[in-house]
Structures are given as C-alpha cells and as structure tokens.
C-alpha positions in Angstrom: 62.4 -4.2 40.4 64.8 -2.9 43.0 65.5 0.9 42.2 63.5 3.5 44.0 61.3 6.1 41.9 61.1 9.7 42.0 57.9 11.8 41.2 57.9 15.1 39.4 55.2 17.3 37.7 55.1 16.9 33.9 54.4 19.9 32.0 56.6 19.8 28.8 55.6 18.3 25.3 58.7 16.2 25.2 57.4 14.4 28.3 54.1 13.3 26.7 55.0 10.5 24.4 56.0 8.5 27.2 52.6 9.0 28.9 50.8 8.0 25.8 52.8 4.7 25.6 52.2 3.9 29.3 48.6 4.5 28.5 48.7 1.9 25.6 50.5 -0.5 27.9 47.7 -0.2 30.7 44.4 0.1 28.4 45.7 -2.4 25.7 43.5 -2.9 22.5 41.8 0.4 21.9 43.8 3.6 20.5 40.5 5.7 21.2 41.0 5.5 25.0 44.5 7.1 24.7 44.5 10.8 25.8 46.9 12.5 23.3 50.0 14.6 24.6 48.9 17.8 23.2 45.6 17.7 25.1 47.5 16.8 28.5 49.8 19.6 27.8 46.9 22.4 27.3 45.2 20.8 30.4 48.2 21.1 32.6 48.9 24.6 31.6 45.2 25.5 32.4 45.2 24.1 35.9 45.4 20.5 35.4 48.0 18.2 37.3 50.0 15.5 35.5 52.4 13.6 38.0 55.1 11.2 36.8 56.9 8.5 38.6 60.3 7.8 37.2 63.0 5.3 37.7 66.1 7.0 36.4 64.9 8.2 32.9 62.0 5.6 32.7 58.5 6.6 33.2 56.9 3.8 35.3 53.6 5.5 36.5 51.5 8.7 36.1 48.4 10.3 37.7 46.4 12.9 35.9 43.7 15.3 37.4 41.9 18.4 36.3 40.1 21.2 37.9 36.2 21.1 38.1 33.3 22.7 39.7 30.5 21.1 41.9 27.4 22.1 43.8 24.8 20.4 45.9 22.0 21.8 43.8 21.5 24.0 40.7 20.8 27.0 43.0 23.9 26.5 45.3 27.2 28.4 44.7 29.6 26.2 42.7 32.8 25.0 44.4 36.2 24.1 43.0 37.3 20.5 43.1 39.7 18.4 41.1 38.7 15.1 39.1 41.2 12.5 38.9 40.9 10.9 35.4 43.7 8.5 35.1 46.2 6.7 37.4 48.6 4.1 35.4 51.5 2.1 36.6 53.7 0.0 34.5 53.0 -3.8 35.0 56.6 -4.3 36.3 56.1 -1.8 39.1 52.5 -2.8 40.4 52.1 -3.8 44.0 55.1 -1.8 45.0 53.5 1.4 46.3 54.0 3.5 43.0 50.2 4.1 42.8 50.0 5.1 46.5 53.0 7.6 46.1 51.4 9.2 43.0 48.1 9.7 44.9 50.0 11.1 47.8 51.7 13.5 45.7 48.4 14.6 44.2 46.9 15.1 47.5 49.8 17.3 48.5 49.7 19.5 45.2 45.9 20.0 45.0 45.8 21.2 48.6 48.4 23.7 47.5 46.0 25.1 45.0 43.5 25.7 48.0 41.1 22.8 46.8 40.0 20.2 49.3 38.1 17.7 47.3 39.1 15.3 44.6 36.6 12.9 42.8 37.3 10.0 40.6 35.6 6.7 39.3 36.7 3.1 39.1 35.2 -0.2 38.6 33.8 -1.3 42.0 34.6 -5.1 41.2 38.3 -4.6 40.9 39.6 -5.6 44.3 43.3 -4.1 43.8 41.6 -0.6 43.0 39.2 -1.0 46.0 41.9 -1.8 48.4 44.0 1.3 47.2 41.2 3.8 46.9 39.1 2.9 50.1 41.6 1.4 52.5 44.9 2.9 51.7 43.7 6.4 50.6 40.6 6.9 52.7 38.0 7.8 50.1 34.4 7.1 50.6 31.5 6.5 48.2 27.8 6.6 47.9 27.5 7.2 44.1 27.0 4.4 41.8 27.1 5.2 38.0 25.5 2.6 35.6 27.5 1.9 32.4 29.2 5.2 32.8 31.5 5.0 29.8 29.3 3.2 27.7 30.6 0.1 25.9 34.4 0.0 26.3 36.7 -2.1 23.9 40.0 -2.1 25.6 41.1 -5.4 27.0 40.8 -4.3 30.7 37.2 -3.3 30.5 35.6 -5.3 27.4 32.9 -7.7 28.2 31.0 -5.8 31.0 28.9 -2.9 31.5 31.2 0.1 32.5 29.6 0.4 35.9 31.8 2.9 38.2 31.9 4.0 41.8 32.5 7.8 42.0 34.6 8.2 45.2 35.0 11.3 47.3 38.5 12.2 48.7 38.1 14.8 51.4 41.8 16.1 51.4 41.7 17.9 54.7 39.7 15.3 56.7 41.1 13.6 59.7 40.2 10.3 58.1 42.4 11.1 55.0 45.1 12.5 57.0 45.3 9.4 59.2 45.3 7.2 56.3 48.2 9.0 54.6 50.2 9.5 57.7 53.6 7.9 57.8 52.5 6.3 61.0 49.1 5.3 59.6 46.7 3.3 61.6 46.8 -0.5 61.8 44.2 -2.0 59.3 41.1 -3.6 60.4 40.8 -7.2 58.5 37.9 -9.3 57.9 38.2 -11.4 61.2 37.4 -8.1 63.1 34.3 -7.4 61.1 33.0 -11.1 61.6 33.9 -11.1 65.2 31.7 -8.2 65.5 28.8 -10.3 63.7 28.9 -7.8 60.8 26.0 -9.1 58.3 27.2 -10.2 54.9 24.5 -9.0 52.3 25.7 -11.3 49.6 27.9 -14.3 50.6 29.2 -16.0 47.5 29.0 -19.8 46.6 32.0 -21.6 45.1 31.3 -23.4 41.7 32.9 -26.5 40.7 36.0 -25.0 39.4 36.6 -23.0 42.6 35.4 -19.7 41.4 32.9 -17.6 43.4 29.3 -17.0 42.3 26.9 -14.6 43.6 24.1 -15.8 45.7 20.5 -16.2 44.0 19.2 -13.6 46.6 20.8 -10.9 48.7 19.9 -10.5 52.4 19.1 -6.9 52.2 18.4 -4.8 55.3 14.8 -3.7 55.8 13.9 0.2 56.4 12.9 -0.7 59.8 16.2 -2.5 60.7 19.4 -0.8 59.3 22.6 -2.2 60.9 25.4 0.2 61.5 27.8 -1.8 59.4 27.4 -4.2 56.4 29.5 -6.4 54.3 29.2 -6.5 50.5 31.1 -9.3 48.9 32.9 -8.9 45.6 34.9 -11.4 43.4 38.6 -11.2 44.5 39.9 -11.7 40.8 37.4 -10.1 38.5 39.7 -10.3 35.5 40.4 -14.0 36.1 36.8 -14.9 36.5 35.9 -12.9 33.4 38.4 -15.0 31.2 37.0 -18.3 32.3 33.3 -17.6 33.4 32.2 -14.4 31.6 28.6 -15.1 32.4 29.4 -15.3 36.1 31.4 -12.0 36.0 28.3 -10.4 34.4 26.1 -11.9 37.2 28.4 -10.3 39.7 28.1 -6.9 38.0 24.2 -7.0 37.9 23.7 -8.2 41.4 26.2 -5.9 43.0 24.8 -3.0 41.0 21.3 -3.5 42.6 22.8 -3.9 46.0 24.8 -0.8 45.9 22.1 1.3 44.5 19.7 0.1 47.2 22.0 0.5 50.1 23.2 4.0 48.9 19.6 4.9 48.9 19.1 3.8 52.4 21.9 6.1 53.5 24.9 3.8 53.5 28.4 4.7 52.3 31.4 2.7 51.4 34.1 3.4 54.1 36.5 0.3 54.0 37.6 -2.7 52.1 38.9 -5.9 53.5 39.9 -9.1 52.0 40.8 -12.6 53.1 44.2 -13.8 51.5 45.3 -17.3 50.5 43.8 -19.9 48.3 40.2 -19.1 49.3 40.5 -15.3 48.6 37.4 -13.3 49.3 37.0 -9.6 49.2 34.4 -7.4 50.9 33.4 -3.8 51.1 32.5 -2.3 54.4 29.5 -0.1 54.5 28.5 2.4 57.2 25.0 3.7 57.8 25.2 7.5 57.8 28.1 10.2 57.6 28.1 10.3 61.5 29.8 6.9 61.6 32.9 8.3 60.0 
C-alpha cells in the first residue's frame, strides 16, 4: 500500500454496493450483520453521516453514524448526540491511519451539525480498537454492556458473549482536541505507569504455550482505599488466543467483565490504553478515579 487516500461523504445509491461489500470483507460469515445500501441511503438523507476513504476509485474504509437523543434521567430535557455504529477498513489498509482519518473527519462533520457528543460500542478485549478509541481519539468509558448484541455468528465475534464498552467522545473537550491535534501529545507508555507504581488489578499468567491467562483472583481496590490510577490487563491478541484456547478467551471475557463493572461502580473510568510491544506483548487499560482526574 503506497497511495494516499481521500475521504468524502457518501450520499448516492450507486456508492452503496461498495459499502456493503466492505462490510462482508470485515464481518465475514453472517450476511444478517450487513446493513443494506437502501437503509444507509435513507439514514444519510435523514441526518446520518457516511464517510468513505478512497484510493483512486476503490473504497478502502468507511465510518457510519446517525443522530440520536440522550438525557441524564427520564425527566431531563433530551439532548442531541451522534451514535457511530460502524467503522470498517479493508485488510490491506489496516494499521496505516485510515481508521483514524475517518474518525477525525467524523469529528469535524458532526461538530458542524452543532453536536458535541458521539458514542459508540466496541469489544473491550480488542487491543487494536482500544488503542485507537482511547489513546488516539481520546474517548473515555464508564459503561459496560453485557452481551449487548446477543449471540453473534460472524467470524470476528463468534464464540464469545458480545460484551461491549460504550465510549463517550466529547468533541469539544480539551482532551479530544489535544489528541486530534496535528501536534498531539507524546504518548505515555507502560513504563511511565509502572514507574509511578500504578497497581495492576489482574496481572496475567503465561501458560505453557506462551498465551496469557487471567489470574485466579483480581486485586480489587477497597472502598476505603481507591487509588487515583489503576491498570487492568487484557490479552494483547484476543483473536489469536480465541483460535487456540477458546476457553481461556472466555475466561478473560468473564473475569474482565466483573472487574470493569465493579470499578465503574466505584467511580473509575477508562482514560488511556498502553501496551508493551515485542515478543512478550501485554496490553493494559488505564482507569482514573473520578472525572476530575481528566
């Protein structure tokens, strides 16, 4: 891959078959997961946003979001938001910045609509998605959804409960603007947090094959002692682990589910994601206590 891409708004019916096909290449194995072009067209004309990344005439990525409403309680006045439902990048163009560029364009276009908040869901055990969503884009998370989509049959999601983080992207916040800046901050890495003696809630064990296993018991904070920062480990390669040790992948799902639910209840939120590259890959969420830490 050497050619640059361009991004444009998709709003014609003849542009939709390529979007359908890219969905099939991304979520293989279950046609029911594919959003039809006619639906996407109607959604776009009703205020939704469908952005495509092209290399010459070839669609290599897209991002789709639609307007929604939210309120802090049933009696509060509803507010507008966008919900970003799909982000897909062709396998040949992953890890080259296409996904980030699509989300940055989404950030610009939704702000032009006068809306300052976008939400979306993703699997919290997928380290590549965690790094993009939390570290690069600056989303935060304090919402854990258990088996949100039910049993899914596509190759990417089959075999595990469809637990999801629902992240908040506050488009006008200093945090997000700094992360999307052309001169973005230098990223903190795992060494910074370990040097600050940040506790690891669930340090992994390595099995005989070299794959990480969750600990038998997590080291959860008590209500009387709540550190400002915590690290929660996830497998660095969930899909690889699931292919060879599906029972271990399920163990990670169930143990991290209970950990995140309890930490969110205690007032923590996910604010960063760090990983250790190389042969001994390890991946960690950084959780901060209270929104004041932002």
